[in-house]
C-alpha positions in Angstrom: 110.7 94.6 100.7 107.2 95.2 98.9 106.8 95.7 95.1 106.4 98.6 93.8 102.9 99.4 93.4 101.9 96.3 95.0 99.1 97.3 98.1 95.7 98.8 97.6 95.5 100.4 100.5 98.0 101.3 103.4 96.5 102.7 106.8 98.8 104.5 109.0 97.5 104.7 112.8 100.2 106.6 114.4 103.7 106.4 112.7 103.5 109.6 111.2 102.9 111.0 114.3 105.2 109.3 116.0 108.4 110.4 113.2 107.1 114.2 114.4 105.9 114.1 117.7 108.8 112.1 118.7 111.7 112.2 116.5 111.5 115.9 117.3 115.1 116.7 115.3 116.5 117.6 112.5 115.7 114.2 111.3 112.5 114.5 111.6 111.5 115.7 108.6 113.4 113.5 106.3 111.8 110.7 108.0 108.2 111.8 107.0 109.5 112.4 103.7 111.0 108.9 103.2 107.4 107.7 105.0 105.7 109.1 102.1 107.7 108.4 99.6 107.7 104.6 100.2 104.1 104.4 100.6 103.4 106.1 97.2 106.1 104.0 95.8 104.4 100.4 96.8 100.2 101.8 96.2 99.6 100.6 93.2 97.3 103.5 90.3 94.3 104.1 92.6 95.4 103.3 95.4 94.6 105.0 99.2 96.7 105.9 101.8 94.8 106.2 105.2 95.9 108.5 107.6 93.9 108.3 110.9 95.6 111.7 113.5 95.1 114.5 116.0 96.6 116.7 113.3 94.4 118.9 111.1 97.2 119.1 108.8 99.7 116.5 107.9 103.7 118.3 107.5 105.1 117.1 104.5 102.4 115.4 103.1 102.3 117.2 99.7 106.0 116.3 99.1 104.2 113.6 97.1 102.9 114.3 93.2 98.9 112.8 94.8 96.1 112.8 92.4 93.8 113.8 95.6 94.3 114.6 99.4 90.8 115.0 101.5 90.5 115.0 105.2 87.5 114.6 107.4 86.6 115.1 111.1 85.5 112.4 113.1 81.9 113.9 115.8 83.7 114.6 118.5 83.5 112.1 122.1 83.3 109.3 119.0 87.0 108.2 119.7 89.8 108.1 122.4 93.4 109.0 122.1 96.3 108.1 124.2 96.9 111.2 126.3 94.0 112.8 124.4 90.1 113.5 125.9 86.7 112.7 124.5 86.5 115.8 122.5 89.8 115.7 121.0 89.3 116.2 117.5 90.3 112.8 115.4 91.2 113.8 111.6 91.2 110.4 108.9 93.4 111.8 105.3 92.9 109.8 102.5 95.5 110.1 100.0 95.0 108.7 96.3 97.3 107.8 94.3 96.9 109.3 90.3 96.4 106.9 87.8 98.0 106.9 84.4 95.3 108.5 83.2 95.6 111.2 85.7 99.3 111.4 85.1 99.3 111.9 81.3 96.0 114.5 81.7 96.9 118.1 81.0 
């Protein structure tokens, strides 16, 4: 196991999507919430969690207290996903863990 606040960057290229699409059970929500909580736990303050996904919205992502979540859509034709065409959009979601100063600010 990784220590708390020991990682500056976590890149997720399919894990959260796999838990959503392949585990279509009542357990799916819990699995995703546990994933996001674990990523939050190991990220250092100010650390980044980057999700690459065909989804414009990542469900349950806001169950963790991110300082900020940004979303960027990649241009059509710049990448190809499995079972997707070149015109299928791809989104990059960037979540920033708050620093102690941000937590203490009103």
